[in-house]
TIMI-2910 file (N, C-alpha, C, CB; in pm, 1 decimal, decimal comma, always signed):
<rs>
+----------+----------+----------+----------+----------+----------+----------+----------+----------+----------+----------+----------+------+
!      n_x !      n_y !      n_z !     ca_x !     ca_y !     ca_z !      c_x !      c_y !      c_z !     cb_x !     cb_y !     cb_z ! resn !
+----------+----------+----------+----------+----------+----------+----------+----------+----------+----------+----------+----------+------+
!  +5256,4 !  +5858,0 !  +1178,6 !  +5248,7 !  +6005,6 !  +1131,8 !  +5143,4 !  +6037,2 !  +1097,4 !  +5322,1 !  +6045,3 !  +1034,6 !  Met !
!  +5093,3 !  +6138,5 !  +1076,7 !  +4972,7 !  +6192,3 !  +1082,8 !  +4981,8 !  +6257,9 !   +906,4 !  +4956,9 !  +6311,2 !  +1230,7 !  Met !
!  +5035,7 !  +6221,1 !   +828,5 !  +5021,6 !  +6333,4 !   +754,9 !  +4992,6 !  +6161,7 !   +673,5 !  +5156,3 !  +6484,4 !   +724,1 !  Met !
!  +5034,3 !  +6109,3 !   +697,4 !  +4950,6 !  +5897,0 !   +600,9 !  +4820,8 !  +5874,5 !   +628,7 !  +5020,2 !  +5702,0 !   +680,7 !  Thr !
!  +4760,8 !  +5926,9 !   +763,0 !  +4635,4 !  +5934,5 !   +825,8 !  +4565,4 !  +6023,5 !   +659,9 !  +4641,9 !  +6037,6 !  +1013,2 !  Asp !
!  +4674,5 !  +6146,9 !   +698,4 !  +4525,6 !  +6225,9 !   +567,4 !  +4546,2 !  +6186,0 !   +479,1 !  +4500,9 !  +6384,8 !   +515,5 !  Leu !
!  +4647,4 !  +6134,6 !   +359,8 !  +4691,7 !  +6103,6 !   +259,5 !  +4524,1 !  +5994,3 !   +194,5 !  +4859,6 !  +6030,4 !   +296,1 !  Ile !
!  +4562,9 !  +5867,4 !   +339,2 !  +4530,2 !  +5757,7 !   +323,4 !  +4367,3 !  +5811,8 !   +329,7 !  +4598,7 !  +5649,8 !   +425,5 !  Thr !
!  +4302,5 !  +5886,1 !   +363,6 !  +4168,9 !  +5949,8 !   +406,9 !  +4153,8 !  +5975,6 !   +270,8 !  +4158,2 !  +6081,8 !   +519,5 !  Asn !
!  +4229,9 !  +6085,2 !   +182,9 !  +4203,6 !  +6147,3 !   +131,1 !  +4164,2 !  +6048,6 !     -5,7 !  +4289,4 !  +6245,0 !   +146,2 !  Leu !
!  +4238,7 !  +5932,4 !    +27,7 !  +4266,5 !  +5842,7 !   -127,1 !  +4150,4 !  +5785,8 !   -166,4 !  +4375,9 !  +5711,5 !   -123,9 !  Arg !
!  +4050,4 !  +5779,6 !    -41,4 !  +3998,2 !  +5727,4 !     +5,3 !  +3845,9 !  +5774,3 !    -66,9 !  +4041,7 !  +5735,7 !   +131,4 !  Asp !
!  +3885,0 !  +5937,0 !   -112,1 !  +3754,8 !  +6019,5 !   -156,1 !  +3792,4 !  +6104,2 !   -291,6 !  +3703,9 !  +6133,0 !    -25,4 !  Val !
!  +3873,2 !  +6013,9 !   -313,2 !  +3991,3 !  +6097,1 !   -405,1 !  +4084,7 !  +5981,0 !   -512,8 !  +4122,2 !  +6183,1 !   -273,9 !  Phe !
!  +3997,2 !  +5885,6 !   -548,6 !  +4179,4 !  +5774,6 !   -616,8 !  +4282,1 !  +5838,1 !   -711,6 !  +4140,9 !  +5617,3 !   -738,0 !  Pro !
!  +4160,5 !  +5957,2 !   -769,0 !  +4322,1 !  +6076,5 !   -812,3 !  +4404,8 !  +6168,4 !   -794,0 !  +4333,2 !  +6132,8 !   -875,7 !  Asp !
!  +4408,4 !  +6124,7 !   -660,7 !  +4515,2 !  +6182,4 !   -541,1 !  +4587,7 !  +6215,6 !   -611,1 !  +4583,4 !  +6103,3 !   -431,6 !  Leu !
!  +4687,8 !  +6356,1 !   -627,9 !  +4818,8 !  +6384,2 !   -668,7 !  +4854,5 !  +6423,8 !   -553,4 !  +4845,6 !  +6475,3 !   -778,5 !  Arg !
!  +5027,5 !  +6414,8 !   -477,3 !  +5096,2 !  +6450,9 !   -408,4 !  +5252,4 !  +6417,0 !   -410,8 !  +5037,7 !  +6426,0 !   -321,4 !  Ile !
!  +5290,3 !  +6557,7 !   -408,4 !  +5430,5 !  +6573,6 !   -411,1 !  +5466,1 !  +6657,1 !   -265,4 !  +5476,1 !  +6657,1 !   -556,2 !  Glu !
!  +5534,8 !  +6615,4 !   -283,9 !  +5677,7 !  +6774,1 !   -190,4 !  +5742,4 !  +6863,5 !   -216,3 !  +5796,5 !  +6759,1 !   -137,8 !  Arg !
!  +5724,3 !  +6915,7 !   -152,1 !  +5917,6 !  +7057,7 !   -130,4 !  +5994,4 !  +6970,9 !   -128,3 !  +5973,2 !  +7177,8 !    +42,1 !  Leu !
!  +6068,1 !  +6986,1 !   -244,0 !  +6203,7 !  +6886,5 !   -200,7 !  +6265,2 !  +7010,3 !   -136,8 !  +6315,8 !  +6798,0 !   -344,1 !  Pro !
!  +6379,1 !  +6927,8 !    -97,9 !  +6454,0 !  +6988,4 !    +25,4 !  +6569,5 !  +7025,9 !    -59,3 !  +6491,0 !  +6882,5 !   +165,7 !  Val !
!  +6627,4 !  +7149,1 !    -51,7 !  +6728,0 !  +7212,9 !    -81,4 !  +6853,3 !  +7167,7 !    +12,0 !  +6690,5 !  +7350,0 !    -75,7 !  Ile !
!  +6991,1 !  +7126,1 !    +12,8 !  +7103,0 !  +7146,8 !   +105,1 !  +6989,3 !  +7098,6 !   +238,3 !  +7186,0 !  +7332,5 !   +103,2 !  Gly !
!  +7036,6 !  +7166,6 !   +356,5 !  +6974,9 !  +7141,9 !   +527,0 !  +6861,7 !  +7144,3 !   +566,6 !  +7009,1 !  +7224,8 !   +619,7 !  Arg !
!  +6820,2 !  +7219,8 !   +489,1 !  +6726,1 !  +7265,9 !   +578,8 !  +6579,5 !  +7197,8 !   +596,8 !  +6711,5 !  +7395,6 !   +543,3 !  Arg !
!  +6631,1 !  +7159,8 !   +703,8 !  +6558,7 !  +7026,0 !   +692,4 !  +6364,6 !  +7045,9 !   +761,4 !  +6675,0 !  +6897,2 !   +808,3 !  Ala !
!  +6317,1 !  +7172,0 !   +758,4 !  +6220,8 !  +7288,5 !   +758,4 !  +6135,3 !  +7179,7 !   +702,5 !  +6250,3 !  +7444,8 !   +669,5 !  Asp !
!  +6237,8 !  +7240,6 !   +587,6 !  +6192,4 !  +7227,0 !   +426,1 !  +6056,6 !  +7093,8 !   +414,8 !  +6364,5 !  +7166,5 !   +315,9 !  Asp !
!  +6100,5 !  +7014,6 !   +452,7 !  +6007,5 !  +6853,6 !   +422,7 !  +5986,8 !  +6810,3 !   +529,8 !  +6073,9 !  +6723,8 !   +343,6 !  Asp !
!  +5853,7 !  +6923,5 !   +596,9 !  +5680,8 !  +6884,1 !   +637,9 !  +5609,8 !  +7001,1 !   +481,7 !  +5613,1 !  +6972,7 !   +879,8 !  Thr !
!  +5652,7 !  +7026,2 !   +349,4 !  +5557,6 !  +7086,1 !   +274,0 !  +5532,0 !  +6955,8 !   +166,6 !  +5612,0 !  +7238,9 !   +208,1 !  Val !
!  +5368,1 !  +6929,7 !   +189,2 !  +5342,7 !  +6878,4 !    +92,8 !  +5252,4 !  +6923,7 !     -3,2 !  +5322,9 !  +6788,4 !   +123,5 !  Trp !
!  +5225,9 !  +6895,4 !   -113,6 !  +5136,2 !  +6955,9 !   -220,2 !  +5030,5 !  +6862,6 !   -288,7 !  +5224,6 !  +7010,9 !   -329,8 !  Tyr !
!  +4879,2 !  +6882,5 !   -302,4 !  +4715,4 !  +6783,9 !   -293,5 !  +4658,9 !  +6847,6 !   -406,5 !  +4591,2 !  +6804,2 !   -134,1 !  Leu !
!  +4655,2 !  +6745,2 !   -460,2 !  +4588,8 !  +6790,7 !   -522,9 !  +4523,4 !  +6737,4 !   -661,0 !  +4642,4 !  +6874,9 !   -521,7 !  Gly !
!  +4423,7 !  +6711,3 !   -787,7 !  +4438,7 !  +6609,3 !   -823,9 !  +4430,5 !  +6606,9 !   -992,2 !  +4352,1 !  +6536,1 !   -748,4 !  Arg !
!  +4492,9 !  +6521,6 !  -1030,1 !  +4529,6 !  +6429,8 !  -1178,9 !  +4374,2 !  +6549,9 !  -1240,4 !  +4497,5 !  +6164,9 !  -1172,7 !  Arg !
!  +4453,3 !  +6598,9 !  -1350,5 !  +4328,0 !  +6709,8 !  -1423,9 !  +4255,6 !  +6805,3 !  -1406,4 !  +4243,9 !  +6677,5 !  -1452,3 !  Gly !
!  +4295,5 !  +6840,4 !  -1247,2 !  +4249,1 !  +6954,0 !  -1196,9 !  +4404,0 !  +7055,7 !  -1156,8 !  +4142,3 !  +6907,3 !  -1060,0 !  His !
!  +4339,6 !  +7189,7 !  -1192,7 !  +4423,6 !  +7279,5 !  -1127,2 !  +4422,6 !  +7359,4 !   -990,6 !  +4430,8 !  +7354,5 !  -1203,3 !  Arg !
!  +4306,2 !  +7341,4 !   -904,1 !  +4337,9 !  +7332,2 !   -823,6 !  +4409,5 !  +7256,0 !   -660,5 !  +4290,2 !  +7364,7 !   -855,8 !  Asp !
!  +4508,2 !  +7296,7 !   -629,7 !  +4581,7 !  +7233,1 !   -499,3 !  +4556,6 !  +7331,5 !   -389,0 !  +4752,7 !  +7210,0 !   -517,6 !  Glu !
!  +4621,4 !  +7187,3 !   -289,7 !  +4576,4 !  +7257,1 !   -133,3 !  +4773,1 !  +7222,8 !    -84,5 !  +4393,4 !  +7123,1 !     +0,0 !  Val !
!  +4859,4 !  +7299,8 !    +18,7 !  +4949,5 !  +7318,4 !    +17,8 !  +4865,0 !  +7271,1 !   +106,2 !  +5037,1 !  +7400,6 !    -14,8 !  Glu !
!  +4996,1 !  +7155,5 !   +249,2 !  +4961,7 !  +7132,2 !   +343,6 !  +5137,7 !  +7132,6 !   +442,4 !  +4860,6 !  +7002,1 !   +320,1 !  Val !
!  +5098,0 !  +7206,9 !   +529,8 !  +5217,3 !  +7253,7 !   +607,2 !  +5229,2 !  +7121,7 !   +767,1 !  +5175,6 !  +7457,4 !   +659,7 !  Asp !
!  +5296,0 !  +7057,8 !   +770,8 !  +5331,5 !  +7020,1 !   +875,2 !  +5423,1 !  +7004,6 !   +991,0 !  +5318,3 !  +6975,5 !   +854,9 !  Thr !
!  +5448,5 !  +7000,9 !  +1140,2 !  +5516,6 !  +6972,5 !  +1223,0 !  +5611,0 !  +6893,5 !  +1157,3 !  +5455,2 !  +6927,3 !  +1321,3 !  Lys !
!  +5742,2 !  +6866,2 !  +1257,3 !  +5819,5 !  +6786,8 !  +1206,6 !  +5819,4 !  +6650,9 !  +1189,3 !  +5895,5 !  +6807,4 !  +1248,3 !  Pro !
!  +5830,5 !  +6515,1 !  +1077,0 !  +5745,7 !  +6398,3 !  +1047,0 !  +5584,2 !  +6406,4 !  +1023,9 !  +5767,8 !  +6310,9 !  +1156,5 !  Gly !
!  +5591,1 !  +6492,5 !  +1015,9 !  +5385,0 !  +6454,5 !   +893,3 !  +5331,9 !  +6492,6 !  +1044,2 !  +5302,8 !  +6193,1 !   +799,7 !  Gly !
!  +5341,2 !  +6571,2 !  +1176,1 !  +5268,6 !  +6558,8 !  +1241,7 !  +5166,6 !  +6693,6 !  +1238,1 !  +5333,7 !  +6519,2 !  +1345,3 !  Ala !
!  +5053,4 !  +6686,6 !  +1299,0 !  +4941,1 !  +6785,4 !  +1398,6 !  +5029,2 !  +6909,5 !  +1463,4 !  +4864,3 !  +6680,8 !  +1552,1 !  Leu !
!  +4964,1 !  +7026,8 !  +1464,3 !  +4861,2 !  +7101,1 !  +1348,3 !  +4849,6 !  +7031,5 !  +1168,2 !  +4933,9 !  +7281,2 !  +1333,2 !  Pro !
!  +4825,5 !  +7108,3 !  +1038,3 !  +4831,6 !  +7106,3 !   +945,4 !  +4780,6 !  +7209,3 !   +917,6 !  +4806,6 !  +7020,9 !   +904,5 !  Phe !
!  +4889,3 !  +7316,7 !   +866,7 !  +4832,8 !  +7393,1 !   +761,6 !  +4795,7 !  +7431,9 !   +648,8 !  +4847,3 !  +7430,0 !   +759,1 !  Thr !
!  +4633,0 !  +7462,8 !   +628,9 !  +4633,7 !  +7415,1 !   +464,9 !  +4641,8 !  +7577,6 !   +439,5 !  +4467,4 !  +7307,7 !   +382,6 !  Leu !
!  +4650,5 !  +7562,3 !   +333,8 !  +4640,6 !  +7676,8 !   +212,4 !  +4577,1 !  +7648,6 !    +44,9 !  +4801,0 !  +7722,0 !   +189,9 !  Val !
!  +4450,3 !  +7748,3 !    +41,7 !  +4425,6 !  +7704,8 !    -89,4 !  +4377,0 !  +7826,6 !   -128,9 !  +4334,8 !  +7582,7 !   -112,7 !  Ser !
!  +4450,6 !  +7808,8 !   -267,5 !  +4476,9 !  +7972,9 !   -288,2 !  +4471,3 !  +8117,5 !   -211,6 !  +4404,3 !  +7998,9 !   -369,0 !  Arg !
!  +4398,6 !  +8171,7 !   -159,1 !  +4383,8 !  +8283,1 !    -47,1 !  +4340,7 !  +8246,5 !    +80,7 !  +4291,7 !  +8383,3 !    -83,6 !  Gln !
!  +4357,2 !  +8203,3 !    +82,2 !  +4215,4 !  +8110,7 !   +233,2 !  +4418,1 !  +8034,2 !   +310,1 !  +3999,4 !  +7857,5 !   +105,0 !  Val !
!  +4414,1 !  +8058,6 !   +439,4 !  +4514,6 !  +7944,3 !   +486,8 !  +4385,7 !  +7904,1 !   +657,3 !  +4743,8 !  +8036,5 !   +530,9 !  Arg !
!  +4432,2 !  +7815,9 !   +673,3 !  +4366,3 !  +7764,6 !   +750,4 !  +4451,2 !  +7677,4 !   +871,3 !  +4279,9 !  +7698,1 !   +669,9 !  Ile !
!  +4456,7 !  +7658,2 !  +1036,8 !  +4448,8 !  +7527,1 !  +1061,3 !  +4354,1 !  +7465,8 !  +1084,3 !  +4504,2 !  +7498,3 !  +1132,3 !  Asp !
!  +4458,6 !  +7282,0 !  +1081,8 !  +4326,1 !  +7187,2 !  +1083,6 !  +4454,0 !  +7143,6 !  +1255,3 !  +4276,2 !  +7023,0 !   +887,5 !  Ala !
!  +4347,4 !  +7114,1 !  +1362,8 !  +4432,0 !  +7060,5 !  +1495,3 !  +4382,8 !  +6890,2 !  +1489,2 !  +4373,3 !  +7157,1 !  +1673,3 !  Glu !
!  +4326,3 !  +6814,7 !  +1452,1 !  +4329,3 !  +6699,8 !  +1415,8 !  +4282,6 !  +6620,3 !  +1221,8 !  +4243,2 !  +6664,2 !  +1532,7 !  Asn !
!  +4320,4 !  +6498,5 !  +1256,2 !  +4329,2 !  +6504,3 !  +1088,0 !  +4158,0 !  +6493,3 !   +983,1 !  +4441,0 !  +6340,4 !  +1044,0 !  Val !
!  +4063,8 !  +6459,8 !  +1108,0 !  +3940,6 !  +6424,8 !  +1075,3 !  +3951,0 !  +6587,4 !  +1032,8 !  +3825,4 !  +6349,4 !  +1194,2 !  Arg !
!  +3986,2 !  +6691,1 !  +1022,3 !  +3868,4 !  +6858,9 !  +1082,5 !  +4009,9 !  +6875,8 !   +906,3 !  +3903,1 !  +7016,5 !  +1362,0 !  Asp !
!  +4105,2 !  +6788,7 !   +839,0 !  +4175,9 !  +6873,9 !   +776,7 !  +4089,2 !  +6804,1 !   +658,5 !  +4347,0 !  +6879,9 !   +791,0 !  Ala !
!  +4072,5 !  +6669,6 !   +639,0 !  +4045,6 !  +6528,1 !   +561,4 !  +3937,1 !  +6660,8 !   +516,3 !  +3991,8 !  +6334,0 !   +652,0 !  Val !
!  +3821,5 !  +6671,2 !   +545,3 !  +3679,1 !  +6786,1 !   +590,9 !  +3734,6 !  +6886,4 !   +489,1 !  +3663,0 !  +6866,8 !   +792,3 !  Leu !
!  +3853,2 !  +6959,4 !   +522,0 !  +3855,9 !  +7110,5 !   +448,3 !  +3937,7 !  +7088,6 !   +327,3 !  +3929,1 !  +7241,5 !   +544,3 !  Lys !
!  +4014,6 !  +6983,1 !   +342,1 !  +4115,0 !  +6977,4 !   +209,4 !  +4028,1 !  +6903,0 !    +53,9 !  +4271,4 !  +6856,3 !   +264,5 !  Val !
!  +3889,0 !  +6809,3 !    +95,4 !  +3777,4 !  +6700,2 !    +46,5 !  +3738,1 !  +6894,9 !    -12,9 !  +3642,1 !  +6560,5 !   +202,4 !  Thr !
!  +3648,0 !  +6948,9 !   +111,9 !  +3561,4 !  +7074,9 !    +69,5 !  +3646,1 !  +7125,0 !    -90,2 !  +3571,4 !  +7220,9 !   +219,3 !  Glu !
!  +3804,8 !  +7104,6 !    -86,2 !  +3924,9 !  +7252,2 !   -139,8 !  +3878,1 !  +7204,0 !   -319,9 !  +4188,4 !  +7221,4 !    -79,4 !  Trp !
!  +3883,6 !  +7059,9 !   -302,9 !  +3961,5 !  +6977,4 !   -415,5 !  +3801,6 !  +6893,0 !   -437,1 !  +4137,3 !  +6861,5 !   -352,6 !  Leu !
!  +3703,3 !  +6936,4 !   -390,8 !  +3580,9 !  +6863,8 !   -467,9 !  +3504,7 !  +6928,0 !   -631,1 !  +3454,7 !  +6869,9 !   -345,5 !  Asp !
!  +3583,1 !  +6946,6 !   -651,3 !  +3536,0 !  +7047,2 !   -776,3 !  +3515,8 !  +7003,3 !   -869,3 !  +3606,7 !  +7139,0 !   -821,0 !  Val !
!  +3503,0 !  +7055,8 !  -1008,6 !  +3476,6 !  +7026,5 !  -1132,3 !  +3596,8 !  +7047,5 !  -1237,1 !  +3363,7 !  +7101,2 !  -1163,3 !  Asp !
!  +3628,8 !  +7019,7 !  -1304,0 !  +3793,2 !  +7029,1 !  -1377,7 !  +3814,5 !  +7111,5 !  -1468,1 !  +3844,5 !  +6912,4 !  -1448,3 !  Ala !
+----------+----------+----------+----------+----------+----------+----------+----------+----------+----------+----------+----------+------+
</rs>
């Protein structure tokens, strides 16, 4: 699962990484591909939308910016850039 790789890499950079998953209501299986990543005590948050099973590509959304990451490395770099801010 590529999402697991993304989380593992980001935890190395941000031990305070906060991870939330969009709760699935009813039988909408496509909703279980949305994750929210942030840092404890920080307001900024990144939405990560994956293919089923946490597969690539990732769609990353922060504030008004939306990009696609075709691999875990690019996703780690972009999320790190967005979350590497002071409180």
